[in-house]
N, CA, C and O atoms as a GROMACS GRO file, in nm:
protein
  308
    1MET      N    1  -0.181   1.843  -0.690
    1MET     CA    2  -0.259   1.730  -0.643
    1MET      C    3  -0.184   1.664  -0.527
    1MET      O    4  -0.063   1.641  -0.535
    2LYS      N    5  -0.257   1.635  -0.421
    2LYS     CA    6  -0.197   1.570  -0.305
    2LYS      C    7  -0.179   1.421  -0.331
    2LYS      O    8  -0.245   1.362  -0.417
    3VAL      N    9  -0.089   1.362  -0.256
    3VAL     CA   10  -0.059   1.220  -0.272
    3VAL      C   11  -0.184   1.137  -0.242
    3VAL      O   12  -0.214   1.043  -0.316
    4GLU      N   13  -0.256   1.171  -0.134
    4GLU     CA   14  -0.375   1.092  -0.100
    4GLU      C   15  -0.483   1.104  -0.208
    4GLU      O   16  -0.555   1.007  -0.234
    5ASP      N   17  -0.496   1.221  -0.269
    5ASP     CA   18  -0.594   1.237  -0.377
    5ASP      C   19  -0.558   1.150  -0.497
    5ASP      O   20  -0.645   1.087  -0.558
    6TYR      N   21  -0.429   1.145  -0.530
    6TYR     CA   22  -0.384   1.062  -0.641
    6TYR      C   23  -0.409   0.915  -0.612
    6TYR      O   24  -0.462   0.843  -0.697
    7LEU      N   25  -0.371   0.869  -0.492
    7LEU     CA   26  -0.387   0.727  -0.460
    7LEU      C   27  -0.533   0.685  -0.455
    7LEU      O   28  -0.569   0.579  -0.506
    8VAL      N   29  -0.617   0.767  -0.395
    8VAL     CA   30  -0.760   0.734  -0.387
    8VAL      C   31  -0.822   0.738  -0.527
    8VAL      O   32  -0.907   0.655  -0.559
    9GLY      N   33  -0.781   0.832  -0.609
    9GLY     CA   34  -0.831   0.838  -0.746
    9GLY      C   35  -0.788   0.718  -0.829
    9GLY      O   36  -0.864   0.670  -0.914
   10ARG      N   37  -0.667   0.670  -0.806
   10ARG     CA   38  -0.616   0.557  -0.884
   10ARG      C   39  -0.664   0.422  -0.832
   10ARG      O   40  -0.700   0.334  -0.911
   11PHE      N   41  -0.665   0.405  -0.698
   11PHE     CA   42  -0.696   0.274  -0.641
   11PHE      C   43  -0.829   0.267  -0.567
   11PHE      O   44  -0.881   0.158  -0.545
   12GLY      N   45  -0.885   0.379  -0.528
   12GLY     CA   46  -1.004   0.378  -0.444
   12GLY      C   47  -0.963   0.373  -0.298
   12GLY      O   48  -0.845   0.384  -0.266
   13LEU      N   49  -1.060   0.358  -0.209
   13LEU     CA   50  -1.030   0.359  -0.066
   13LEU      C   51  -0.967   0.229  -0.017
   13LEU      O   52  -0.898   0.227   0.085
   14LEU      N   53  -0.989   0.121  -0.090
   14LEU     CA   54  -0.929  -0.007  -0.056
   14LEU      C   55  -0.845  -0.057  -0.173
   14LEU      O   56  -0.889  -0.052  -0.288
   15MET      N   57  -0.725  -0.104  -0.144
   15MET     CA   58  -0.635  -0.156  -0.246
   15MET      C   59  -0.628  -0.308  -0.235
   15MET      O   60  -0.624  -0.362  -0.125
   16SER      N   61  -0.627  -0.374  -0.348
   16SER     CA   62  -0.606  -0.519  -0.350
   16SER      C   63  -0.455  -0.546  -0.341
   16SER      O   64  -0.374  -0.454  -0.348
   17ILE      N   65  -0.420  -0.672  -0.327
   17ILE     CA   66  -0.277  -0.707  -0.326
   17ILE      C   67  -0.213  -0.671  -0.459
   17ILE      O   68  -0.097  -0.630  -0.463
   18THR      N   69  -0.287  -0.686  -0.568
   18THR     CA   70  -0.236  -0.649  -0.700
   18THR      C   71  -0.208  -0.499  -0.707
   18THR      O   72  -0.106  -0.457  -0.762
   19ASP      N   73  -0.299  -0.418  -0.652
   19ASP     CA   74  -0.279  -0.273  -0.650
   19ASP      C   75  -0.156  -0.236  -0.568
   19ASP      O   76  -0.076  -0.152  -0.609
   20LEU      N   77  -0.143  -0.299  -0.452
   20LEU     CA   78  -0.027  -0.271  -0.366
   20LEU      C   79   0.102  -0.312  -0.436
   20LEU      O   80   0.202  -0.243  -0.426
   21ALA      N   81   0.100  -0.425  -0.507
   21ALA     CA   82   0.217  -0.470  -0.581
   21ALA      C   83   0.253  -0.370  -0.690
   21ALA      O   84   0.372  -0.342  -0.710
   22ASP      N   85   0.154  -0.315  -0.760
   22ASP     CA   86   0.180  -0.212  -0.862
   22ASP      C   87   0.245  -0.089  -0.799
   22ASP      O   88   0.340  -0.033  -0.854
   23LEU      N   89   0.195  -0.048  -0.684
   23LEU     CA   90   0.248   0.069  -0.616
   23LEU      C   91   0.392   0.047  -0.572
   23LEU      O   92   0.475   0.137  -0.581
   24LEU      N   93   0.422  -0.074  -0.525
   24LEU     CA   94   0.556  -0.104  -0.476
   24LEU      C   95   0.652  -0.150  -0.585
   24LEU      O   96   0.772  -0.160  -0.561
   25GLY      N   97   0.599  -0.177  -0.704
   25GLY     CA   98   0.683  -0.224  -0.814
   25GLY      C   99   0.729  -0.368  -0.795
   25GLY      O  100   0.840  -0.405  -0.833
   26ARG      N  101   0.642  -0.449  -0.735
   26ARG     CA  102   0.672  -0.590  -0.710
   26ARG      C  103   0.562  -0.676  -0.769
   26ARG      O  104   0.460  -0.626  -0.814
   27SER      N  105   0.584  -0.806  -0.767
   27SER     CA  106   0.480  -0.898  -0.813
   27SER      C  107   0.384  -0.924  -0.698
   27SER      O  108   0.423  -0.914  -0.582
   28PRO      N  109   0.258  -0.959  -0.727
   28PRO     CA  110   0.162  -0.990  -0.620
   28PRO      C  111   0.210  -1.105  -0.530
   28PRO      O  112   0.188  -1.102  -0.409
   29ASP      N  113   0.274  -1.206  -0.588
   29ASP     CA  114   0.326  -1.316  -0.507
   29ASP      C  115   0.439  -1.268  -0.416
   29ASP      O  116   0.450  -1.314  -0.302
   30GLY      N  117   0.522  -1.179  -0.464
   30GLY     CA  118   0.629  -1.124  -0.382
   30GLY      C  119   0.575  -1.044  -0.265
   30GLY      O  120   0.631  -1.049  -0.155
   31VAL      N  121   0.466  -0.971  -0.287
   31VAL     CA  122   0.403  -0.895  -0.178
   31VAL      C  123   0.344  -0.991  -0.076
   31VAL      O  124   0.358  -0.970   0.044
   32ARG      N  125   0.278  -1.097  -0.122
   32ARG     CA  126   0.221  -1.197  -0.030
   32ARG      C  127   0.329  -1.258   0.058
   32ARG      O  128   0.312  -1.270   0.180
   33VAL      N  129   0.439  -1.297  -0.004
   33VAL     CA  130   0.548  -1.359   0.071
   33VAL      C  131   0.606  -1.261   0.173
   33VAL      O  132   0.631  -1.298   0.288
   34SER      N  133   0.627  -1.137   0.132
   34SER     CA  134   0.686  -1.040   0.225
   34SER      C  135   0.590  -1.002   0.337
   34SER      O  136   0.634  -0.967   0.446
   35LEU      N  137   0.459  -1.009   0.313
   35LEU     CA  138   0.363  -0.977   0.419
   35LEU      C  139   0.363  -1.083   0.528
   35LEU      O  140   0.338  -1.052   0.645
   36TYR      N  141   0.389  -1.207   0.493
   36TYR     CA  142   0.384  -1.314   0.591
   36TYR      C  143   0.520  -1.347   0.650
   36TYR      O  144   0.534  -1.446   0.723
   37SER      N  145   0.620  -1.265   0.620
   37SER     CA  146   0.748  -1.276   0.689
   37SER      C  147   0.754  -1.161   0.790
   37SER      O  148   0.674  -1.068   0.784
   38ASP      N  149   0.848  -1.168   0.880
   38ASP     CA  150   0.858  -1.065   0.985
   38ASP      C  151   0.963  -0.963   0.944
   38ASP      O  152   1.081  -0.975   0.980
   39THR      N  153   0.919  -0.860   0.869
   39THR     CA  154   1.009  -0.754   0.826
   39THR      C  155   0.950  -0.620   0.868
   39THR      O  156   0.835  -0.612   0.912
   40GLU      N  157   1.028  -0.516   0.854
   40GLU     CA  158   0.981  -0.382   0.891
   40GLU      C  159   0.861  -0.340   0.805
   40GLU      O  160   0.765  -0.283   0.856
   41VAL      N  161   0.868  -0.368   0.676
   41VAL     CA  162   0.758  -0.331   0.586
   41VAL      C  163   0.632  -0.408   0.620
   41VAL      O  164   0.523  -0.351   0.621
   42SER      N  165   0.645  -0.537   0.649
   42SER     CA  166   0.525  -0.615   0.682
   42SER      C  167   0.464  -0.568   0.814
   42SER      O  168   0.342  -0.568   0.829
   43ARG      N  169   0.548  -0.528   0.910
   43ARG     CA  170   0.495  -0.476   1.036
   43ARG      C  171   0.421  -0.344   1.015
   43ARG      O  172   0.329  -0.313   1.090
   44LYS      N  173   0.460  -0.266   0.916
   44LYS     CA  174   0.391  -0.141   0.886
   44LYS      C  175   0.262  -0.165   0.809
   44LYS      O  176   0.164  -0.094   0.830
   45LEU      N  177   0.261  -0.264   0.720
   45LEU     CA  178   0.145  -0.287   0.633
   45LEU      C  179   0.036  -0.374   0.696
   45LEU      O  180  -0.081  -0.360   0.660
   46LYS      N  181   0.071  -0.462   0.788
   46LYS     CA  182  -0.029  -0.551   0.846
   46LYS      C  183  -0.144  -0.476   0.915
   46LYS      O  184  -0.258  -0.520   0.903
   47PRO      N  185  -0.120  -0.365   0.985
   47PRO     CA  186  -0.234  -0.293   1.044
   47PRO      C  187  -0.328  -0.230   0.941
   47PRO      O  188  -0.440  -0.191   0.976
   48THR      N  189  -0.285  -0.219   0.817
   48THR     CA  190  -0.371  -0.160   0.714
   48THR      C  191  -0.459  -0.263   0.646
   48THR      O  192  -0.544  -0.228   0.564
   49MET      N  193  -0.440  -0.392   0.678
   49MET     CA  194  -0.514  -0.501   0.613
   49MET      C  195  -0.657  -0.510   0.664
   49MET      O  196  -0.685  -0.492   0.782
   50VAL      N  197  -0.747  -0.539   0.570
   50VAL     CA  198  -0.888  -0.562   0.601
   50VAL      C  199  -0.932  -0.686   0.523
   50VAL      O  200  -0.905  -0.697   0.404
   51LYS      N  201  -0.997  -0.778   0.591
   51LYS     CA  202  -1.049  -0.896   0.520
   51LYS      C  203  -1.196  -0.874   0.491
   51LYS      O  204  -1.275  -0.839   0.579
   52VAL      N  205  -1.233  -0.894   0.366
   52VAL     CA  206  -1.372  -0.888   0.323
   52VAL      C  207  -1.402  -1.025   0.266
   52VAL      O  208  -1.367  -1.056   0.152
   53GLY      N  209  -1.467  -1.107   0.347
   53GLY     CA  210  -1.486  -1.246   0.309
   53GLY      C  211  -1.351  -1.315   0.311
   53GLY      O  212  -1.282  -1.315   0.413
   54ARG      N  213  -1.313  -1.373   0.198
   54ARG     CA  214  -1.183  -1.439   0.188
   54ARG      C  215  -1.076  -1.349   0.126
   54ARG      O  216  -0.960  -1.387   0.118
   55ARG      N  217  -1.116  -1.232   0.084
   55ARG     CA  218  -1.023  -1.142   0.015
   55ARG      C  219  -0.956  -1.047   0.115
   55ARG      O  220  -1.013  -1.012   0.218
   56VAL      N  221  -0.834  -1.009   0.082
   56VAL     CA  222  -0.757  -0.918   0.166
   56VAL      C  223  -0.741  -0.786   0.091
   56VAL      O  224  -0.701  -0.784  -0.025
   57TYR      N  225  -0.772  -0.678   0.159
   57TYR     CA  226  -0.755  -0.544   0.104
   57TYR      C  227  -0.672  -0.461   0.200
   57TYR      O  228  -0.649  -0.500   0.315
   58PHE      N  229  -0.626  -0.347   0.152
   58PHE     CA  230  -0.545  -0.257   0.232
   58PHE      C  231  -0.607  -0.118   0.224
   58PHE      O  232  -0.646  -0.072   0.117
   59ARG      N  233  -0.617  -0.052   0.339
   59ARG     CA  234  -0.672   0.084   0.342
   59ARG      C  235  -0.572   0.179   0.277
   59ARG      O  236  -0.459   0.192   0.324
   60THR      N  237  -0.613   0.243   0.170
   60THR     CA  238  -0.523   0.324   0.088
   60THR      C  239  -0.457   0.436   0.167
   60THR      O  240  -0.335   0.455   0.156
   61LEU      N  241  -0.532   0.510   0.246
   61LEU     CA  242  -0.476   0.623   0.319
   61LEU      C  243  -0.380   0.577   0.428
   61LEU      O  244  -0.283   0.645   0.458
   62GLN      N  245  -0.407   0.461   0.488
   62GLN     CA  246  -0.315   0.408   0.588
   62GLN      C  247  -0.188   0.354   0.524
   62GLN      O  248  -0.081   0.361   0.583
   63VAL      N  249  -0.200   0.301   0.402
   63VAL     CA  250  -0.081   0.256   0.329
   63VAL      C  251   0.009   0.375   0.302
   63VAL      O  252   0.131   0.366   0.316
   64LYS      N  253  -0.050   0.487   0.262
   64LYS     CA  254   0.027   0.609   0.236
   64LYS      C  255   0.103   0.651   0.361
   64LYS      O  256   0.221   0.686   0.353
   65ASP      N  257   0.036   0.647   0.476
   65ASP     CA  258   0.102   0.685   0.601
   65ASP      C  259   0.208   0.583   0.641
   65ASP      O  260   0.316   0.620   0.686
   66ALA      N  261   0.177   0.455   0.625
   66ALA     CA  262   0.271   0.350   0.666
   66ALA      C  263   0.398   0.353   0.582
   66ALA      O  264   0.507   0.331   0.635
   67LEU      N  265   0.385   0.381   0.455
   67LEU     CA  266   0.501   0.384   0.366
   67LEU      C  267   0.563   0.523   0.355
   67LEU      O  268   0.663   0.541   0.286
   68ASP      N  269   0.503   0.620   0.422
   68ASP     CA  270   0.552   0.758   0.421
   68ASP      C  271   0.565   0.810   0.278
   68ASP      O  272   0.673   0.850   0.235
   69LEU      N  273   0.454   0.808   0.205
   69LEU     CA  274   0.452   0.847   0.065
   69LEU      C  275   0.422   0.995   0.046
   69LEU      O  276   0.324   1.032  -0.018
   70GLU      N  277   0.505   1.077   0.102
   70GLU     CA  278   0.492   1.221   0.082
   70GLU      C  279   0.604   1.266  -0.010
   70GLU      O  280   0.717   1.217   0.001
   71PRO      N  281   0.574   1.358  -0.102
   71PRO     CA  282   0.682   1.406  -0.190
   71PRO      C  283   0.784   1.484  -0.108
   71PRO      O  284   0.747   1.565  -0.022
   72SER      N  285   0.911   1.460  -0.134
   72SER     CA  286   1.015   1.531  -0.062
   72SER      C  287   1.038   1.667  -0.129
   72SER      O  288   1.001   1.688  -0.244
   73GLU      N  289   1.100   1.757  -0.055
   73GLU     CA  290   1.125   1.889  -0.112
   73GLU      C  291   1.236   1.884  -0.217
   73GLU      O  292   1.252   1.977  -0.295
   74TYR      N  293   1.313   1.775  -0.218
   74TYR     CA  294   1.420   1.760  -0.315
   74TYR      C  295   1.379   1.670  -0.431
   74TYR      O  296   1.458   1.646  -0.522
   75GLY      N  297   1.255   1.620  -0.429
   75GLY     CA  298   1.208   1.528  -0.532
   75GLY      C  299   1.177   1.598  -0.662
   75GLY      O  300   1.228   1.706  -0.690
   76ALA      N  301   1.093   1.535  -0.739
   76ALA     CA  302   1.054   1.590  -0.871
   76ALA      C  303   0.974   1.716  -0.856
   76ALA      O  304   0.932   1.751  -0.746
   77CYS      N  305   0.954   1.784  -0.965
   77CYS     CA  306   0.884   1.912  -0.969
   77CYS      C  307   0.763   1.913  -0.892
   77CYS      O  308   0.694   2.015  -0.887
   0.00000   0.00000   0.00000
């Protein structure tokens, strides 16, 4: 199974802040704080943000690319 298939199956095409926090292993408040500071991760994730009304979502496939979530050849099986 490819990484994008797993992420889309688990989160759908759009991820909420809670979903992104689960993926990163952080709290939703921690993700909010880090997004509004000027860090390398926030600069990578901000282009993936989409506002739907007052809610903020993240494009799942762009998050995968921004965080470089590809399995390494030395990783797990």
